[in-house]
C-alpha positions as CSV (number, residue, x, y, z in Angstrom):
1,M,-17.1,-26.3,-134.1
2,K,-19.5,-25.4,-131.1
3,A,-17.8,-25.1,-127.8
4,D,-19.2,-26.5,-124.8
5,L,-18.5,-23.4,-123.5
6,I,-17.0,-20.2,-123.8
7,I,-15.4,-17.6,-120.4
8,K,-15.6,-14.0,-122.5
9,N,-15.4,-10.7,-121.9
10,G,-11.7,-10.3,-119.5
11,F,-8.7,-10.3,-119.8
12,V,-6.9,-13.4,-120.2
13,C,-3.0,-14.1,-119.2
14,T,-1.1,-15.8,-120.9
15,E,2.3,-16.7,-121.3
16,K,2.5,-14.4,-124.2
17,G,0.8,-11.3,-122.8
18,I,-3.0,-10.3,-121.7
19,I,-5.4,-10.6,-124.1
20,K,-8.7,-9.0,-124.3
21,G,-11.4,-11.5,-124.9
22,G,-11.7,-15.2,-123.5
23,L,-11.7,-19.1,-124.0
24,A,-13.6,-21.6,-125.8
25,I,-13.7,-25.0,-124.3
26,K,-14.4,-28.6,-125.5
27,D,-14.3,-31.8,-124.0
28,G,-12.9,-30.0,-121.1
29,I,-9.6,-29.0,-123.2
30,I,-9.0,-25.3,-124.4
31,T,-9.8,-24.9,-128.0
32,Q,-9.1,-21.1,-128.8
33,V,-8.0,-17.9,-127.2
34,G,-8.5,-14.4,-128.6
35,A,-11.2,-11.6,-129.0
36,D,-14.8,-12.3,-127.9
37,L,-15.7,-11.9,-131.1
38,N,-13.3,-14.7,-133.1
39,L,-15.0,-16.6,-130.0
40,P,-17.2,-20.0,-132.0
41,E,-20.6,-20.7,-130.8
42,A,-20.9,-22.5,-127.2
43,S,-23.5,-24.6,-125.7
44,Q,-23.1,-22.4,-122.4
45,T,-21.1,-18.7,-121.9
46,Y,-19.5,-17.0,-118.8
47,D,-19.5,-14.0,-118.6
48,A,-16.0,-12.7,-117.1
49,G,-17.3,-9.4,-116.7
50,G,-14.2,-7.5,-117.3
51,K,-12.4,-9.3,-114.8
52,I,-9.1,-11.0,-115.1
53,I,-8.8,-14.8,-116.5
54,F,-5.9,-16.0,-114.6
55,P,-4.4,-19.9,-115.5
56,G,-5.9,-22.0,-112.2
57,L,-3.5,-22.5,-109.7
58,I,-1.0,-25.4,-108.5
59,E,-0.2,-26.1,-105.0
60,P,3.5,-27.8,-105.2
61,H,4.1,-28.5,-102.0
62,C,1.0,-29.5,-98.6
63,H,0.6,-32.4,-96.3
64,L,-2.7,-33.8,-96.2
65,G,-3.6,-36.3,-92.9
66,L,-1.2,-35.0,-90.6
67,N,-4.2,-33.9,-87.6
68,H,-3.5,-35.7,-84.7
69,G,-6.9,-37.1,-84.6
70,E,-8.6,-40.2,-83.6
71,G,-11.0,-42.7,-83.9
72,D,-12.4,-42.7,-87.7
73,L,-10.9,-39.3,-88.2
74,S,-7.5,-40.5,-88.0
75,G,-4.8,-42.1,-90.0
76,I,-5.6,-43.1,-93.8
77,R,-9.9,-42.2,-92.7
78,R,-8.3,-38.5,-91.3
79,Y,-6.1,-38.3,-95.5
80,Y,-9.0,-39.5,-97.4
81,N,-11.6,-36.7,-95.7
82,D,-8.5,-34.5,-95.9
83,I,-8.8,-34.9,-99.7
84,E,-12.3,-33.7,-100.1
85,T,-12.3,-30.7,-97.3
86,E,-9.0,-29.3,-98.2
87,S,-9.6,-30.0,-101.9
88,K,-12.7,-28.0,-101.2
89,T,-10.9,-25.0,-99.8
90,A,-8.5,-25.4,-102.8
91,A,-10.7,-24.9,-105.5
92,V,-12.5,-21.6,-104.0
93,G,-9.0,-20.0,-103.4
94,G,-8.3,-21.0,-107.0
95,I,-6.3,-23.7,-107.1
96,T,-7.3,-26.4,-109.5
97,T,-4.2,-29.4,-108.5
98,I,-2.8,-30.1,-105.9
99,N,0.5,-32.2,-104.9
100,T,0.6,-33.4,-101.6
101,T,2.7,-36.3,-99.6
102,T,1.5,-39.5,-99.6
103,M,1.2,-40.7,-96.0
104,L,4.2,-40.2,-94.4
105,D,6.0,-43.8,-93.0
106,G,8.5,-46.0,-94.2
107,R,6.5,-48.6,-96.2
108,P,7.5,-48.9,-100.1
109,I,6.4,-45.9,-102.1
110,R,4.2,-47.9,-104.3
111,A,2.0,-49.2,-101.2
112,R,1.8,-45.5,-100.1
113,L,1.4,-44.2,-103.4
114,E,-1.8,-46.9,-104.0
115,E,-3.2,-46.0,-100.8
116,A,-3.2,-42.4,-101.5
117,K,-4.9,-42.9,-105.1
118,R,-7.9,-44.6,-103.7
119,G,-9.1,-41.4,-101.9
120,I,-9.5,-39.1,-105.1
121,D,-13.0,-40.4,-105.5
122,R,-13.3,-37.3,-102.9
123,A,-11.7,-35.0,-104.5
124,Y,-12.8,-31.2,-106.1
125,T,-9.4,-30.7,-107.8
126,D,-6.6,-32.4,-109.7
127,F,-4.1,-34.5,-107.5
128,R,-0.4,-35.1,-108.2
129,F,0.9,-37.2,-105.1
130,Y,4.6,-37.3,-103.7
131,P,6.4,-40.1,-101.8
132,T,9.0,-39.5,-98.8
133,A,12.0,-41.8,-99.8
134,Y,14.6,-42.0,-97.1
135,T,16.0,-45.8,-97.7
136,D,18.1,-47.5,-100.5
137,D,14.9,-50.0,-101.3
138,H,12.2,-46.6,-101.9
139,F,15.6,-44.9,-104.4
140,A,15.3,-48.6,-106.5
141,E,11.4,-48.2,-106.5
142,L,11.8,-45.1,-108.3
143,S,12.9,-46.0,-112.1
144,D,9.5,-47.8,-112.7
145,L,7.5,-45.2,-110.7
146,I,9.0,-42.2,-112.9
147,N,9.0,-43.7,-115.9
148,E,5.3,-44.7,-115.3
149,G,4.2,-41.5,-114.9
150,E,3.5,-41.8,-111.1
151,V,5.8,-39.6,-109.3
152,S,8.0,-36.9,-109.9
153,C,8.6,-34.9,-107.2
154,V,10.5,-37.1,-104.2
155,K,10.6,-35.5,-100.7
156,F,13.7,-35.7,-98.5
157,L,12.8,-34.6,-94.8
158,L,16.1,-33.5,-93.8
159,G,15.3,-31.6,-91.2
160,Y,14.6,-34.3,-89.1
161,K,16.4,-37.2,-86.3
162,G,15.8,-38.7,-83.1
163,E,11.8,-39.0,-82.5
164,G,11.1,-36.5,-85.3
165,A,13.0,-38.9,-87.6
166,R,10.7,-42.1,-86.2
167,V,7.7,-40.4,-86.3
168,F,8.0,-40.7,-89.9
169,G,9.2,-44.5,-89.5
170,M,13.2,-43.2,-90.4
171,S,16.2,-44.2,-89.1
172,E,16.8,-41.8,-86.3
173,T,19.9,-40.8,-87.3
174,G,17.9,-38.6,-89.7
175,Y,19.3,-38.9,-93.5
176,S,23.3,-39.5,-93.7
177,P,25.5,-37.9,-96.6
178,D,25.9,-40.8,-98.2
179,L,22.2,-41.4,-98.1
180,I,21.6,-38.5,-100.2
181,F,24.0,-39.3,-102.5
182,R,22.5,-42.5,-103.5
183,G,19.0,-40.7,-103.6
184,F,20.2,-38.0,-105.8
185,K,22.1,-40.0,-108.1
186,K,19.7,-42.6,-108.5
187,I,17.0,-39.6,-109.3
188,A,19.8,-38.6,-111.8
189,E,19.9,-41.4,-113.6
190,I,16.3,-41.6,-114.0
191,G,16.1,-38.2,-115.4
192,R,13.5,-35.7,-115.5
193,P,10.6,-34.9,-114.3
194,G,11.8,-37.0,-111.5
195,L,13.4,-34.1,-108.6
196,P,14.3,-34.3,-105.4
197,M,12.3,-32.0,-103.1
198,V,14.7,-31.3,-99.8
199,H,13.1,-30.1,-96.2
200,C,16.6,-27.7,-95.5
201,E,17.1,-27.7,-91.5
202,D,20.2,-29.0,-90.2
203,P,19.0,-30.8,-87.3
204,Y,22.2,-31.4,-85.4
205,I,22.7,-27.4,-85.1
206,M,19.5,-26.9,-84.0
207,G,20.0,-29.9,-81.5
208,E,22.8,-27.9,-80.0
209,V,21.5,-24.7,-80.3
210,A,18.1,-24.6,-79.2
211,G,17.6,-25.4,-75.7
212,P,19.2,-22.5,-73.9
213,I,17.3,-20.7,-76.4
214,E,13.8,-22.1,-76.4
215,A,14.2,-21.7,-72.1
216,E,13.8,-18.0,-72.6
217,E,11.4,-15.7,-71.7
218,P,9.6,-14.4,-74.4
219,I,9.2,-10.5,-74.8
220,A,5.4,-10.6,-74.5
221,Y,4.2,-13.6,-75.7
222,N,6.7,-13.7,-78.9
223,Y,7.8,-17.3,-78.9
224,S,7.7,-17.2,-82.8
225,D,10.7,-14.5,-82.3
226,I,12.4,-17.7,-79.5
227,F,11.6,-20.3,-82.3
228,N,13.0,-18.4,-85.2
229,R,16.1,-18.1,-82.9
230,S,15.9,-21.9,-82.1
231,H,16.0,-23.0,-85.6
232,P,17.9,-20.5,-87.3
233,G,18.6,-19.5,-90.8
234,L,22.5,-21.1,-90.5
235,C,20.4,-24.6,-90.4
236,E,18.9,-23.8,-93.6
237,V,21.5,-22.3,-95.4
238,M,23.7,-25.1,-94.8
239,D,21.5,-28.1,-95.5
240,M,20.7,-26.0,-99.0
241,C,24.4,-25.8,-99.5
242,K,25.0,-29.7,-98.6
243,S,22.2,-30.5,-101.2
244,A,23.4,-28.4,-104.1
245,Y,26.5,-29.0,-103.9
246,I,26.0,-33.5,-104.2
247,A,22.8,-32.6,-106.7
248,N,25.4,-31.0,-109.0
249,S,28.0,-33.3,-108.6
250,V,25.5,-36.0,-109.7
251,G,23.7,-34.5,-112.4
252,S,20.4,-34.3,-110.4
253,P,18.2,-30.9,-110.5
254,L,17.0,-30.2,-106.7
255,Y,14.1,-28.4,-105.6
256,V,14.0,-26.7,-102.4
257,V,11.1,-26.4,-100.6
258,H,10.0,-23.6,-97.9
259,I,12.7,-20.9,-98.0
260,S,12.9,-18.8,-95.3
261,A,15.9,-17.1,-94.4
262,K,18.0,-14.2,-96.1
263,E,21.3,-15.9,-96.1
264,T,19.4,-19.0,-98.3
265,V,18.4,-16.7,-100.5
266,E,21.3,-15.2,-100.9
267,Q,23.4,-18.9,-101.8
268,L,20.4,-19.4,-103.9
269,A,21.4,-16.7,-106.2
270,Y,24.8,-17.6,-105.8
271,F,24.5,-21.3,-107.4
272,K,22.0,-20.0,-109.6
273,A,24.9,-17.8,-111.3
274,K,27.1,-21.0,-111.4
275,G,24.7,-22.9,-113.7
276,F,23.3,-25.5,-111.0
277,D,19.8,-26.7,-111.8
278,I,18.6,-25.5,-108.8
279,I,14.8,-24.4,-107.9
280,G,13.8,-22.3,-104.8
281,E,9.8,-22.0,-103.3
282,T,8.7,-20.1,-100.7
283,C,5.6,-20.1,-98.9
284,L,2.4,-17.7,-98.1
285,H,3.3,-17.2,-94.5
286,Y,7.0,-16.4,-94.9
287,L,6.0,-13.6,-97.1
288,I,3.5,-12.1,-95.3
289,F,4.5,-12.4,-91.4
290,A,7.4,-11.5,-89.3
291,V,8.2,-12.0,-86.0
292,D,9.3,-8.1,-85.2
293,E,5.8,-7.3,-85.9
294,P,3.0,-6.6,-83.5
295,I,1.0,-9.4,-84.2
296,A,4.0,-11.9,-83.0
297,F,3.9,-9.8,-79.3
298,N,0.1,-9.6,-79.0
299,N,-1.8,-12.8,-80.3
300,P,-0.9,-15.7,-78.6
301,E,-3.5,-18.2,-80.8
302,W,-1.7,-16.4,-83.9
303,T,1.6,-17.3,-82.5
304,H,0.2,-21.0,-82.1
305,Q,-1.4,-20.9,-85.8
306,A,2.7,-19.3,-86.3
307,K,4.4,-22.2,-85.1
308,V,6.1,-23.9,-88.3
309,N,8.8,-25.9,-89.4
310,P,11.6,-23.8,-90.8
311,P,10.0,-20.5,-88.4
312,I,8.7,-17.3,-89.9
313,R,11.4,-14.7,-89.3
314,T,12.0,-11.6,-89.5
315,S,10.5,-8.3,-91.6
316,K,14.3,-8.5,-93.2
317,D,13.9,-11.7,-94.4
318,R,10.5,-11.3,-95.6
319,E,11.7,-8.3,-97.8
320,S,14.4,-10.8,-99.2
321,L,11.7,-13.4,-100.0
322,W,9.8,-10.6,-102.4
323,D,13.0,-9.0,-103.7
324,A,14.1,-12.6,-105.0
325,L,10.3,-13.7,-106.5
326,N,10.6,-10.4,-108.2
327,K,14.4,-11.2,-109.9
328,G,13.2,-14.7,-110.7
329,L,15.6,-16.5,-108.1
330,I,12.4,-17.7,-106.5
331,T,10.4,-19.2,-108.9
332,S,7.6,-21.2,-106.6
333,V,5.1,-20.7,-104.3
334,G,3.6,-23.4,-101.8
335,T,1.4,-23.2,-98.7
336,D,3.0,-26.1,-96.9
337,H,-0.6,-26.2,-96.0
338,T,-1.6,-28.6,-93.1
339,N,-5.5,-28.6,-91.2
340,Y,-5.7,-29.0,-87.4
341,D,-8.3,-28.5,-84.9
342,K,-7.6,-26.1,-82.4
343,A,-5.9,-28.6,-79.5
344,T,-3.4,-29.6,-82.1
345,N,-2.3,-26.5,-82.3
346,A,-2.5,-25.8,-78.3
347,I,-4.7,-22.9,-78.1
348,G,-5.2,-21.5,-74.9
349,G,-2.2,-24.4,-73.7
350,S,1.2,-24.2,-73.7
351,Y,3.2,-22.9,-77.0
352,W,5.8,-25.8,-76.9
353,D,3.0,-28.5,-76.9
354,A,1.2,-26.7,-80.6
355,T,2.6,-29.4,-82.9
356,P,4.5,-27.4,-86.0
357,G,2.8,-26.6,-89.3
358,C,1.2,-23.1,-90.2
359,G,-2.4,-24.3,-91.3
360,D,-4.9,-23.3,-94.0
361,G,-2.9,-21.8,-97.1
362,M,-4.7,-23.1,-99.8
363,S,-7.7,-21.3,-99.0
364,L,-5.8,-17.7,-99.9
365,T,-3.1,-17.7,-101.7
366,L,-4.4,-16.3,-104.8
367,S,-6.3,-13.3,-103.0
368,M,-2.7,-13.3,-100.7
369,M,-0.6,-13.1,-103.5
370,F,-2.8,-10.8,-105.2
371,S,-3.4,-8.6,-102.4
372,E,0.0,-8.2,-100.8
373,G,2.5,-8.9,-104.2
374,V,0.7,-7.4,-107.7
375,N,-1.8,-4.5,-106.1
376,K,1.2,-3.9,-103.1
377,N,3.7,-3.5,-106.7
378,R,6.2,-6.1,-104.7
379,I,5.8,-8.2,-108.1
380,S,3.9,-8.2,-111.0
381,L,0.3,-10.0,-112.4
382,D,2.8,-12.7,-114.8
383,V,5.3,-13.2,-112.2
384,L,2.2,-14.5,-110.0
385,R,0.9,-16.7,-113.1
386,K,4.5,-17.6,-113.4
387,V,5.5,-18.7,-109.6
388,T,1.7,-19.7,-109.2
389,S,0.8,-21.5,-112.2
390,E,3.6,-22.4,-115.2
391,N,6.4,-22.9,-113.4
392,V,4.8,-25.7,-110.7
393,A,3.2,-27.5,-113.7
394,K,6.8,-27.7,-115.5
395,Y,8.1,-28.8,-112.1
396,L,5.5,-31.6,-111.8
397,G,6.2,-32.7,-115.5
398,I,2.5,-32.1,-115.9
399,Y,2.9,-28.9,-118.4
400,P,1.0,-28.6,-120.6
401,Q,-1.4,-29.7,-119.3
402,K,-1.9,-27.5,-116.6
403,G,-0.3,-24.4,-116.1
404,T,-1.3,-22.5,-119.2
405,L,-4.3,-20.9,-120.6
406,S,-2.8,-22.3,-124.3
407,V,-4.7,-24.6,-126.9
408,G,-4.7,-28.0,-126.2
409,S,-4.2,-27.3,-122.2
410,D,-6.9,-28.5,-120.0
411,A,-9.2,-25.7,-118.8
412,D,-8.2,-24.7,-115.3
413,V,-9.4,-21.5,-115.1
414,V,-9.8,-18.8,-112.2
415,I,-11.6,-15.5,-112.5
416,I,-10.0,-12.6,-110.5
417,D,-11.6,-9.7,-109.3
418,P,-8.4,-7.3,-108.5
419,N,-10.7,-4.6,-106.9
420,L,-12.6,-6.8,-104.7
421,E,-12.2,-5.8,-101.2
422,W,-12.9,-8.5,-98.8
423,V,-11.8,-10.0,-94.7
424,V,-10.6,-13.2,-94.0
425,E,-13.3,-14.9,-92.0
426,S,-11.6,-18.8,-91.7
427,A,-15.1,-20.0,-90.3
428,K,-16.8,-19.6,-93.7
429,F,-13.8,-21.5,-95.5
430,E,-14.1,-25.1,-96.2
431,S,-10.9,-26.4,-94.9
432,S,-11.4,-28.1,-91.7
433,H,-8.6,-26.2,-89.8
434,E,-9.8,-23.8,-87.0
435,G,-8.5,-20.6,-87.2
436,S,-6.3,-18.6,-88.8
437,L,-2.8,-16.8,-89.6
438,Y,-5.0,-14.2,-91.3
439,E,-7.6,-13.8,-89.5
440,G,-9.0,-10.9,-89.5
441,M,-7.0,-9.1,-92.7
442,K,-8.5,-6.8,-94.9
443,L,-7.7,-8.0,-98.7
444,R,-8.3,-6.8,-102.3
445,G,-8.2,-9.4,-104.9
446,K,-10.6,-11.9,-105.0
447,P,-11.1,-15.3,-107.0
448,I,-14.6,-15.4,-107.7
449,A,-15.3,-18.6,-110.1
450,T,-13.1,-21.8,-110.5
451,F,-13.4,-24.2,-113.5
452,I,-11.8,-27.8,-113.3
453,R,-11.1,-28.8,-117.1
454,G,-14.2,-26.6,-118.0
455,N,-16.1,-27.3,-114.8
456,L,-17.3,-24.9,-113.3
457,I,-16.3,-26.1,-109.1
458,A,-16.3,-23.0,-107.3
459,E,-17.7,-19.3,-107.3
460,N,-18.6,-16.5,-105.2
461,A,-16.6,-18.6,-102.3
462,K,-18.6,-21.9,-102.1
463,I,-18.3,-24.9,-103.9
464,V,-21.0,-25.3,-106.7
465,A,-20.2,-28.5,-108.6
466,G,-22.8,-31.2,-107.4
467,K,-20.1,-34.1,-106.9
468,P,-16.5,-34.5,-106.8
469,I,-14.3,-35.2,-110.6
470,G,-11.2,-34.6,-109.1
471,K,-8.2,-37.2,-111.2
472,S,-4.9,-38.6,-110.2
473,L,-2.5,-37.3,-112.9
474,K,0.3,-38.9,-114.4
475,S,3.3,-36.8,-115.9
476,T,2.8,-35.7,-119.5
477,F,6.0,-36.8,-121.0
478,R,8.3,-39.9,-119.6
479,A,11.5,-39.7,-117.9
480,R,13.8,-41.8,-120.7
481,P,11.8,-43.2,-123.5
482,D,14.7,-44.3,-124.6
483,R,14.9,-46.9,-121.6
484,A,11.5,-48.0,-122.5
């Protein structure tokens, strides 16, 4: 059978190892993986030039629509605009599927989900959407939504109370343990791919310790150190322990987003050794930066861009995260991507006026992980493949449609030049975010072409697709077929 496209002359990263050769693609699906001589004829050929043929990355956890804009670019209009701009920047960066929150408010989940999906005609990548849930009415919606394949991940924003909770439409008391218990129990009853995602930061202890610490004057301009100490790792690990024990007691899996602290890694190892069904995710900014390094003292714009919940921490925390990735304790890497203007980051103003959010990470996930991870021997290429693609697809309930270069899977493919040296210039990115934590960094390794379902979307750091082709994905298996 003649293929629509073959991608040849590369090193294909598969679950069975690296294969010298390429892929054949028909109707957007991979039909063959193997040596170039064994690939069929095709209408089109893409020469990978001896470079790495990698599965498209999957962003597990980001936040579109959060910029505090006004007028036409606020609310749902902002959200739809972000679907376009941030999917473009993701595609250029090698991401082919984005999992993002719906609008953060207290409306019924289905209403928020349907609203989010109406923006898909502007998407340059495929999408999954995850809701926040913080009432019993929300939990009651989950059975139908999960069984329909519309929802897999459900976000529990444990780190907020008071005004921070009210912004998201929550009770000002945040999540009580009994509410967490009922939510996890409902997801356990439904079954996979239902998966609670938890933001772990105990807000009550933070409220107790933050005031005196945040009144301190920083050394040089290192507010990042103050923010780290006022939002201590103790709060993260406490909430993870509470969540893990509740989830284990009711038979629910647990996905812990944006792990940042060494003590959380240590406790994650304990739970895994005990057989808990717990998944750990960390984010790009925690792997790259630390508050005890010169940039945190000397660069005010970086410091404002770096304000994020939970905070960037110390170099010891950072090395613990890399070690956990290498050992298979942390098995997912996301970005917690937001896209703000400089006013939202309070550039030139008070650090305390900056809205927490780490900015554009999707432009750089693959490049940073390759340059700082693979090329510096912190992780292997196969670990990178798992934590950015295969594992995430499994957690989201979209494997093997996504996350693997296998026969029958979607032809979501990234070509990586492992030796390309370049400098981060955020003004050239497709994201609407202004500035970057990573501005001026010198990297080695970069995606040079991105295909989604066999369509060339981005090449040489530019969008080349003539129009959006993104789809809203459903889970590829139902939670409980026997309950239909």
